C-alpha positions in Angstrom: -59.0 87.1 -4.9 -56.4 88.0 -7.5 -53.8 85.5 -8.6 -51.1 87.1 -10.8 -48.0 84.9 -11.1 -45.4 83.7 -13.6 -43.4 80.5 -14.0 -39.7 80.3 -13.3 -37.0 79.4 -14.0 -36.8 80.7 -17.6 -34.6 79.0 -20.2 -30.9 79.4 -19.9 -29.7 82.6 -21.6 -27.3 82.0 -24.5 -24.5 84.5 -23.6 -22.8 83.8 -27.0 -25.8 85.3 -28.7 -26.8 88.0 -26.2 -23.6 88.7 -24.4 -23.4 90.3 -21.0 -26.8 91.3 -19.6 -25.3 94.7 -18.6 -25.0 95.5 -22.3 -27.9 93.6 -23.9 -30.5 95.6 -25.7 -33.7 96.3 -23.7 -35.7 94.9 -26.5 -34.0 91.5 -26.0 -34.6 91.7 -22.3 -38.3 92.6 -22.9 -39.2 90.1 -25.6 -36.6 87.3 -25.9 -34.7 86.5 -22.8 -37.2 85.8 -20.1 -40.0 83.7 -21.5 -42.5 82.0 -19.2 -46.1 81.5 -18.5 -48.4 83.8 -16.7 -51.4 83.0 -14.5 -54.0 85.8 -14.2 -57.1 84.8 -12.3 -59.7 87.1 -10.7 -62.4 85.6 -8.5 -63.1 82.8 -11.0 -62.4 84.7 -14.2 -59.3 83.2 -15.8 -57.5 85.7 -18.1 -54.3 83.6 -18.3 -53.1 83.3 -21.8 -53.4 79.7 -23.1 -50.9 79.8 -25.9 -47.8 78.9 -23.9 -44.8 81.1 -23.1 -44.8 84.8 -23.4 -42.3 87.6 -22.6 -42.8 87.8 -18.8 -40.7 91.0 -18.3 -42.8 92.7 -21.0 -46.0 91.5 -19.4 -44.9 92.7 -15.9 -43.8 96.1 -17.1 -47.0 96.6 -19.1 -49.1 95.7 -16.1 -47.1 98.3 -14.0 -48.0 100.9 -16.7 -51.7 99.9 -16.5 -51.4 100.3 -12.7 -50.0 103.8 -13.2 -53.0 104.8 -15.3 -55.6 103.2 -13.0 -54.1 105.0 -10.0 -55.1 108.3 -11.8 -58.7 107.1 -12.1 -58.5 106.5 -15.8 -59.4 103.4 -17.8 -56.8 101.4 -19.7 -56.3 98.4 -21.9 -53.5 95.9 -22.4 -52.6 94.0 -25.6 -50.5 90.9 -25.4 -47.3 90.9 -27.4 -47.6 89.0 -30.6 -51.4 88.6 -30.2 -54.6 90.5 -30.8 -55.8 89.5 -27.3 -56.8 92.5 -25.1 -57.6 93.0 -21.5 -59.8 96.0 -20.6 -59.6 97.9 -17.3 -62.6 100.2 -16.8 -62.7 102.5 -13.8 -65.9 104.1 -12.6 -64.5 106.5 -10.0 -65.6 104.4 -7.0 -62.2 102.8 -6.3 -63.2 99.7 -8.4 -62.1 98.5 -11.7 -64.0 96.2 -14.1 -61.6 93.8 -15.9 -62.6 91.9 -19.0 -61.1 90.7 -22.2 -61.8 90.0 -25.9 -60.7 86.4 -25.6 -62.7 85.1 -22.6 -66.3 85.6 -21.7 -67.1 87.3 -18.4 -65.8 90.2 -16.3 -64.8 90.8 -12.8 -65.0 93.9 -10.6 -62.2 94.3 -8.0 -60.7 97.1 -6.0 -58.2 99.2 -7.8 -55.9 99.0 -4.8 -56.2 95.2 -4.6 -55.3 94.9 -8.3 -52.4 97.3 -8.0 -51.1 95.4 -5.0 -51.2 92.1 -7.0 -49.3 93.7 -9.8 -46.7 95.2 -7.4 -46.3 91.8 -5.8 -45.7 90.1 -9.1 -43.2 92.7 -10.2 -41.4 92.4 -6.9 -41.2 88.6 -7.3 -39.9 89.0 -10.9 -37.3 91.6 -9.8 -36.2 89.4 -6.9 -35.9 86.4 -9.3 -33.8 88.5 -11.7 -31.6 89.8 -8.8 -31.0 86.2 -7.6 -30.5 84.5 -11.0 -29.3 87.3 -13.3 -27.9 90.1 -11.1 -25.9 91.6 -13.9 -29.0 92.9 -15.5 -29.2 95.5 -12.8 -26.1 97.1 -14.3 -28.0 97.6 -17.6 -28.9 101.3 -17.6 -31.3 100.9 -20.5 -33.2 98.3 -18.5 -33.1 100.5 -15.4 -34.6 103.4 -17.3 -37.2 101.3 -19.1 -38.7 99.0 -16.3 -41.0 101.0 -13.9 -39.9 101.0 -10.3 -36.7 99.0 -10.8 -34.5 101.9 -9.4 -36.7 101.9 -6.2 -36.3 98.1 -6.0 -32.5 98.5 -6.3 -32.4 101.2 -3.6 -34.6 99.2 -1.2 -33.1 95.7 -1.7 
């Protein structure tokens, strides 16, 4: 079983500093505006970061990019923002991915489809939260161009 979730709500956005979310720089969206904690557990292997809050939008978009690579059958790695901690995703061509890290002992083998589905669910939950709490961000073309799948989300929701 894969548990991949984030905390909400995030801290209140200071519109005096960042202005309208339709115009805010995607770097601020990615790294500064939506901080929270992430839970990432795979069949007893806990790869959740333990240093507190992290940029959740950045994490989710990076996981979506990992998924894009895994779906092609290639291996990939993820590096947390502002950290040297890495998560490794090794594929073996059998529809499975071995997930490990440089900051926790152990590894877990899960189906690529199962992992991709977990990432897609987390991204959908994040985009739903943003739609409900910060809908004006969906008018930010830079964000729409940067975040994988957001245009499909907009079209379908």
